[in-house]
C-alpha positions in Angstrom: -34.7 -38.1 0.5 -37.5 -36.2 -1.3 -36.6 -34.0 -4.3 -37.6 -30.8 -2.3 -35.3 -31.8 0.5 -32.4 -32.5 -1.9 -32.8 -29.1 -3.5 -32.9 -27.4 -0.1 -29.6 -29.3 0.7 -28.1 -28.0 -2.5 -29.1 -24.4 -1.6 -27.2 -24.8 1.7 -24.1 -26.1 -0.2 -24.1 -23.0 -2.3 -24.6 -20.8 0.7 -21.6 -22.5 2.2 -19.4 -21.8 -0.8 -19.2 -25.5 -2.0 -20.0 -24.6 -5.6 -18.3 -27.6 -7.4 -19.9 -30.1 -5.1 -23.3 -28.4 -5.5 -23.0 -28.4 -9.3 -22.1 -32.1 -9.4 -25.0 -33.0 -7.2 -27.4 -30.9 -9.3 -26.3 -32.7 -12.5 -26.6 -36.1 -10.7 -30.1 -35.2 -9.5 -31.2 -34.2 -13.0 -29.8 -37.4 -14.5 -31.2 -39.7 -11.8 -34.7 -38.3 -11.2 -37.5 -37.4 -13.5 -38.0 -33.9 -12.1 -41.3 -32.1 -12.2 -41.2 -28.9 -14.3 -41.1 -26.6 -11.2 -38.3 -28.6 -9.5 -36.3 -28.5 -12.8 -36.6 -24.7 -12.8 -35.4 -24.6 -9.2 -32.4 -26.7 -10.2 -31.7 -24.2 -13.0 -31.8 -21.3 -10.5 -29.2 -23.0 -8.4 -27.0 -23.4 -11.5 -27.5 -19.6 -12.1 -26.3 -18.9 -8.5 -23.2 -21.0 -9.0 -22.3 -19.3 -12.3 -22.7 -15.9 -10.6 -20.5 -16.9 -7.8 -17.9 -18.1 -10.3 -18.0 -14.8 -12.2 -19.5 -16.3 -15.4 -21.9 -13.3 -15.8 -22.4 -13.2 -19.6 -23.3 -16.9 -19.7 -25.5 -16.6 -16.7 -27.4 -13.7 -18.3 -28.1 -15.7 -21.4 -29.3 -18.6 -19.3 -31.9 -16.3 -17.6 -33.4 -15.7 -21.0 -33.7 -19.4 -21.6 -35.1 -20.2 -18.2 -37.7 -17.4 -18.3 -39.1 -18.8 -21.6 -39.1 -22.3 -20.3 -40.7 -21.3 -16.9 -43.5 -19.4 -18.7 -45.2 -22.8 -19.5 -45.5 -23.6 -15.8 -47.0 -20.2 -15.0 -45.3 -20.0 -11.6 -44.7 -16.3 -10.7 -42.6 -17.2 -7.6 -40.0 -19.0 -9.8 -40.2 -16.1 -12.3 -39.3 -13.8 -9.4 -36.4 -16.0 -8.4 -35.0 -15.9 -12.0 -35.5 -12.2 -12.2 -33.7 -11.6 -8.9 -30.7 -13.5 -10.3 -30.9 -11.5 -13.6 -30.9 -8.2 -11.6 -27.8 -9.3 -9.7 -26.0 -10.3 -12.9 -26.7 -6.9 -14.4 -25.1 -5.3 -11.4 -21.9 -7.2 -12.1 -22.1 -6.3 -15.7 -22.2 -2.6 -14.8 -25.8 -2.0 -15.7 -27.3 -0.7 -12.4 -30.2 1.1 -14.0 -31.4 -2.0 -15.8 -30.9 -4.0 -12.7 -33.1 -1.6 -10.6 -35.8 -1.7 -13.3 -36.0 -5.4 -12.9 -36.6 -4.9 -9.1 -39.4 -2.5 -10.0 -40.9 -5.2 -12.2 -40.6 -7.7 -9.4 -42.4 -5.4 -7.0 -45.3 -5.3 -9.5 -45.5 -9.1 -9.6 -45.4 -9.4 -5.8 -48.3 -6.9 -5.4 -50.5 -9.2 -7.4 -49.7 -12.3 -5.3 -51.3 -13.5 -2.0 -49.6 -11.2 0.6 -50.0 -13.6 3.5 -48.2 -16.5 1.9 -44.9 -17.4 3.5 -43.4 -18.0 0.0 -44.5 -14.5 -1.1 -43.2 -12.9 2.1 -39.8 -14.5 1.5 -39.6 -13.0 -2.0 -40.7 -9.6 -0.5 -38.0 -9.8 2.1 -35.5 -10.5 -0.7 -36.8 -7.7 -2.8 -36.3 -5.1 0.0 -32.8 -6.6 0.6 -31.9 -6.1 -3.1 -33.4 -2.6 -3.2 -31.4 -1.7 0.0 -28.3 -3.0 -1.8 -29.0 -0.8 -4.8 -29.6 2.3 -2.7 -26.4 1.9 -0.7 -24.5 1.7 -4.0 -26.4 4.9 -5.1 -25.1 6.5 -1.8 -28.6 6.9 -0.4 -28.0 5.5 3.0 -31.2 6.7 4.7 -33.4 5.1 2.0 -31.3 2.0 2.0 -31.6 1.7 5.8 -35.4 1.8 5.5 -35.5 -1.0 2.9 -33.1 -3.2 4.9 -35.1 -2.8 8.1 -38.2 -3.8 6.2 -36.5 -6.9 4.9 -35.2 -7.9 8.3 -38.7 -7.4 9.8 -40.3 -9.7 7.2 -37.5 -12.3 7.5 -38.0 -12.4 11.3 -41.8 -12.7 10.9 -41.4 -15.9 8.7 -38.3 -17.1 10.6 -36.1 -17.1 7.5 -32.6 -16.9 8.8 -30.9 -16.8 5.4 -32.9 -13.7 4.2 -32.2 -12.1 7.6 -28.4 -12.7 7.3 -28.3 -11.1 3.9 -30.0 -7.9 5.0 -28.3 -7.7 8.4 -24.9 -7.9 6.7 -25.9 -4.8 4.6 -27.3 -3.1 7.8 -23.9 -3.5 9.5 -22.2 -1.9 6.5 -24.6 1.1 6.6 -24.0 1.5 10.3 -20.2 1.3 9.7 -20.4 4.1 7.0 -22.5 6.2 9.4 -19.9 5.9 12.1 -21.9 3.8 14.5 -19.0 1.4 14.9 -20.2 -0.5 18.0 -23.6 -1.1 16.5 -22.0 -2.3 13.3 -19.9 -4.8 15.2 -22.9 -6.0 17.1 -24.8 -6.6 13.8 -21.8 -8.4 12.2 -21.6 -10.6 15.3 -25.3 -11.5 14.9 -24.7 -12.3 11.2 -21.7 -14.3 12.2 -23.8 -16.4 14.6 -26.3 -17.2 11.9 -23.7 -17.9 9.3 -21.9 -20.3 11.6 -25.2 -22.3 12.0 -25.2 -22.8 8.2 -21.4 -23.2 8.0 -21.5 -20.3 5.4 -17.7 -19.8 5.3 -17.7 -16.9 2.9 -20.1 -14.9 5.2 -18.1 -16.0 8.2 -14.8 -14.8 6.6 -16.4 -11.5 5.6 -17.9 -10.8 9.0 -14.6 -11.6 10.8 -12.7 -9.4 8.3 -15.1 -6.5 8.7 -15.1 -6.8 12.5 -11.3 -6.7 12.3 -11.4 -3.6 10.1 -13.7 -1.8 12.5 -11.4 -2.6 15.4 -8.6 -1.2 13.2 -10.6 2.0 12.8 -11.0 2.2 16.6 -7.3 1.7 17.1 -7.6 -1.8 18.6 -4.8 -3.2 16.6 -4.4 -6.5 18.5 -8.1 -7.3 18.2 -8.0 -6.4 14.5 -5.2 -8.8 13.9 -7.0 -11.6 15.8 -10.1 -11.3 13.6 -8.0 -11.0 10.4 -6.2 -14.3 11.2 -9.5 -16.0 11.8 -10.8 -14.6 8.5 -7.8 -16.0 6.7 -8.7 -19.6 7.8 -12.2 -19.3 6.3 -11.1 -17.6 3.1 -8.6 -20.4 2.6 -11.4 -23.0 3.2 -13.7 -21.3 0.6 -11.3 -20.4 -2.3 -7.8 -21.3 -1.2 -4.7 -19.3 -0.5 -4.6 -17.8 -4.0 -8.0 -16.2 -3.6 -8.3 -12.4 -3.6 -10.1 -12.5 -0.2 -7.1 -14.4 1.3 -4.5 -12.2 -0.2 -6.4 -8.9 0.6 -6.6 -10.0 4.3 -2.9 -10.8 4.4 -2.4 -7.2 3.0 -4.6 -5.8 5.8 -2.6 -7.7 8.4 0.6 -6.0 7.0 -1.0 -2.5 7.2 -1.9 -3.1 10.9 1.6 -4.4 11.7 3.1 -1.4 10.0 1.0 0.9 12.2 2.2 -1.1 15.2 5.8 -0.7 14.0 6.1 -4.5 13.9 8.1 -4.4 10.6 9.8 -7.7 10.9 6.5 -9.5 11.3 5.0 -7.4 8.4 7.9 -8.6 6.2 7.2 -12.2 7.0 3.6 -11.8 5.8 4.9 -9.9 2.7 7.1 -13.0 2.0 4.0 -15.1 2.1 2.3 -12.8 -0.5 5.4 -12.9 -2.7 5.4 -16.7 -2.6 1.7 -16.7 -3.7 2.6 -14.3 -6.4 5.1 -16.7 -7.8 2.6 -19.5 -7.8 -0.2 -17.5 -9.5 -0.7 -15.4 -12.6 -3.4 -13.3 -10.9 -2.5 -9.7 -11.6 -4.2 -8.4 -8.4 -1.9 -10.6 -6.2 1.1 -9.0 -7.9 -0.4 -5.6 -7.3 -1.0 -6.4 -3.6 2.6 -7.6 -3.2 4.1 -4.5 -4.8 1.9 -2.2 -2.7 2.8 -4.1 0.5 6.5 -3.9 -0.4 6.2 -0.1 -1.0 4.5 0.5 2.3 7.1 -1.4 4.2 10.0 0.3 2.4 8.4 3.7 3.2 8.8 3.0 6.9 12.6 2.7 6.6 14.4 5.8 7.9 17.1 5.6 5.2 16.5 8.0 2.3 17.5 5.4 -0.3 14.8 3.0 0.9 12.2 5.8 0.8 13.2 6.5 -2.8 12.7 2.9 -3.7 9.2 3.0 -2.0 8.4 6.2 -3.9 9.4 4.6 -7.2 7.3 1.5 -6.5 4.3 3.5 -5.6 4.7 5.7 -8.7 4.9 2.7 -10.9 1.8 1.3 -9.4 -0.1 4.5 -10.0 0.9 4.4 -13.6 -0.9 1.0 -14.0 -4.2 1.7 -15.6 -5.6 -1.6 -14.4 -4.8 -1.0 -10.7 -7.7 -1.9 -8.5 -9.3 1.3 -7.1 -8.8 0.5 -3.4 -5.1 -0.2 -4.0 -4.8 3.0 -6.2 -6.1 5.1 -3.3 -3.8 3.6 -0.7 -0.8 4.0 -3.1 -1.8 7.6 -3.8 -2.1 8.4 -0.1 1.1 6.7 0.8 2.9 8.5 -2.0 1.5 11.7 -0.6 3.0 10.8 2.8 6.4 10.5 1.3 6.0 13.9 -0.4 4.9 15.4 2.9 8.1 14.1 4.6 10.1 15.6 1.8 8.2 18.9 2.1 8.9 19.0 5.8 12.6 18.5 5.2 13.1 21.1 2.4 9.9 23.2 2.3 10.0 23.2 -1.5 6.8 24.8 -3.0 6.8 22.5 -6.0 6.4 19.5 -3.7 3.4 21.2 -2.1 2.0 21.6 -5.7 2.5 17.9 -6.3 0.6 17.0 -3.2 -2.2 19.3 -4.1 -2.4 17.7 -7.6 -2.6 14.2 -6.1 -5.4 15.3 -3.7 -7.4 16.8 -6.5 -6.9 13.6 -8.5 -8.0 11.6 -5.4 -11.3 13.6 -5.2 -11.9 13.1 -8.9 -11.4 9.3 -8.6 -13.7 9.1 -5.6 -16.3 10.9 -7.6 -15.9 8.5 -10.6 -16.1 5.5 -8.3 -19.2 6.9 -6.5 -17.4 6.8 -3.1 -18.9 9.8 -1.3 -17.2 9.1 2.0 -13.8 9.3 0.3 -14.9 12.4 -1.6 -15.7 14.2 1.6 -12.4 13.1 3.2 -10.5 14.3 0.1 -12.1 17.7 0.5 -11.0 17.8 4.1 -7.4 17.0 3.0 -7.6 19.8 0.5 -8.7 22.3 3.1 -5.6 21.5 5.1 -3.4 22.3 2.2 -5.3 25.5 1.6 -4.8 26.5 5.2 -1.0 25.9 4.8 -1.1 28.3 1.8 -3.2 30.8 3.8 -6.2 30.7 1.4 -8.8 31.1 4.2 -11.7 31.9 1.9 -11.4 28.8 -0.2 -10.8 26.7 2.9 -14.2 27.7 4.3 -15.9 27.1 1.0 -14.5 23.5 0.8 -15.5 22.8 4.4 -19.0 23.8 3.7 -19.1 21.7 0.6 -17.8 18.7 2.5 -20.5 19.2 5.2 -23.2 19.5 2.6 -22.1 16.3 0.9 -21.9 14.4 4.2 -25.5 15.6 5.1 -26.9 14.6 1.6 -25.6 11.0 1.9 -26.4 10.5 5.6 -22.8 10.2 6.9 -24.0 11.4 10.3 -20.8 11.1 12.3 -18.6 12.6 9.6 -21.1 15.5 9.3 -20.6 16.2 13.0 -16.8 16.0 12.6 -16.9 18.5 9.8 -19.2 20.8 11.9 -16.5 20.8 14.5 -13.9 21.5 11.8 -15.8 24.5 10.7 -16.2 25.8 14.2 -12.4 25.3 14.8 -11.7 27.1 11.6 -13.7 30.1 12.7 -12.1 30.1 16.1 -8.6 30.0 14.6 -8.9 32.5 11.7 -6.9 35.1 13.6 -4.2 32.5 14.5 -3.8 31.5 10.8 -3.6 35.1 9.8 -0.6 35.5 12.1 0.9 32.1 11.1 1.0 33.2 7.5 3.1 36.2 8.4 5.4 34.6 11.0 5.6 30.8 10.5 7.4 28.9 7.8 5.8 26.5 5.4 7.1 23.6 7.4 5.8 25.0 10.7 2.3 25.5 9.1 2.4 22.0 7.7 3.0 20.6 11.2 0.1 22.7 12.5 -2.6 21.1 10.3 -1.7 17.5 11.2 -2.3 16.4 7.7 -1.0 12.9 8.2 -3.9 12.1 10.6 -6.3 13.0 7.8 -4.5 10.8 5.3 -4.7 7.9 7.8 -8.5 8.5 8.1 -8.8 8.4 4.3 -7.0 5.1 4.2 -9.4 3.7 6.8 -12.3 4.8 4.7 -11.1 2.9 1.7 -10.8 -0.3 3.8 -14.5 0.1 4.8 -15.6 -0.4 1.2 -14.4 -3.9 0.7 
């Protein structure tokens, strides 16, 4: 087999998630064959990809310095681009988004000076638009991101590069999901899935299956969601094993769906599986998932003493400064649900103040984590609490703020929902004026259906996996 074919095979191994096998084969190739300078650089780039996948970011970044210097002697701008693309990705993982984007700008300048009709150049251009689209979605600029991703897909189709297409179409599906176009998102994930299966890319297969499951969960199709989650589990196990975060996170999602279906015994059996994995691993996130799952199941128990245990578990989780953001949000919202049940039983104003404080903290956390969808949903939650208190002026102000934010980001469906909320608010001002005089706090709380909005917020956090 020619060296070029061997390197292409190694690229496929990495795409399939077979990192150790790929690394061993690279080292065998380097020892057995006197590689040309450019082929050696290609082998280095493959090593970089493996290090990134394994989370060895600092070491990978230092290697890009070395490789750029060594590659300079070959004067191959295409390989320079490939190294710079890897460096840009590493900087994202190191929390340096601005530096990462500047590298993409530099790459664009290099591409502009190359032969535009070359297939090799077009492939890099497709990848550049994909990376820019990724950056813009992280900057909450969905409309701009969509344009870049569509350009990337167009170029990838033109040169029949399925791998570049699968990268961009995966991001396209995520954008459509965020915009509320759920059926279109599923259709795109299905297309990505078909291509990923051709390459046996188990990680992409697992992610697509999991995301299709979550969209079905959004739509209330619980059985379909569970079917996709169980398929995703198989592929996560094949890629990284049962102790991987992808595997455990999917087990957790299965538990949440089973809770919503009120299939608590089945949920407990999956919890036992996570608890066993926790015993076998020192991974802190697995422990956090197990504690959160335990709290959610205890919360469903009608007995007060079990709800108290759930409340204590969730409270302890929220006190953990290292708690992963998604889990923190779910813990916070679940804790709020327990407080709301308490408020409905006793109508104590101090409990309402606790809930308000948690909702304000949720909004602040969403802002810090650059999660605008959750920011908007947290504003909607706060409007419901303001309505309960009878603060109509502040309610309208927050509704308008939420709509403005949804419009700015491009969350089309959510923007339409808020428009309907504003219209309903105007239609019901007189009703709420009367309710403040005649209805109890508990009755007003029932009127706003706050638990529905909490469920919507939980679904949002699932969509940002």
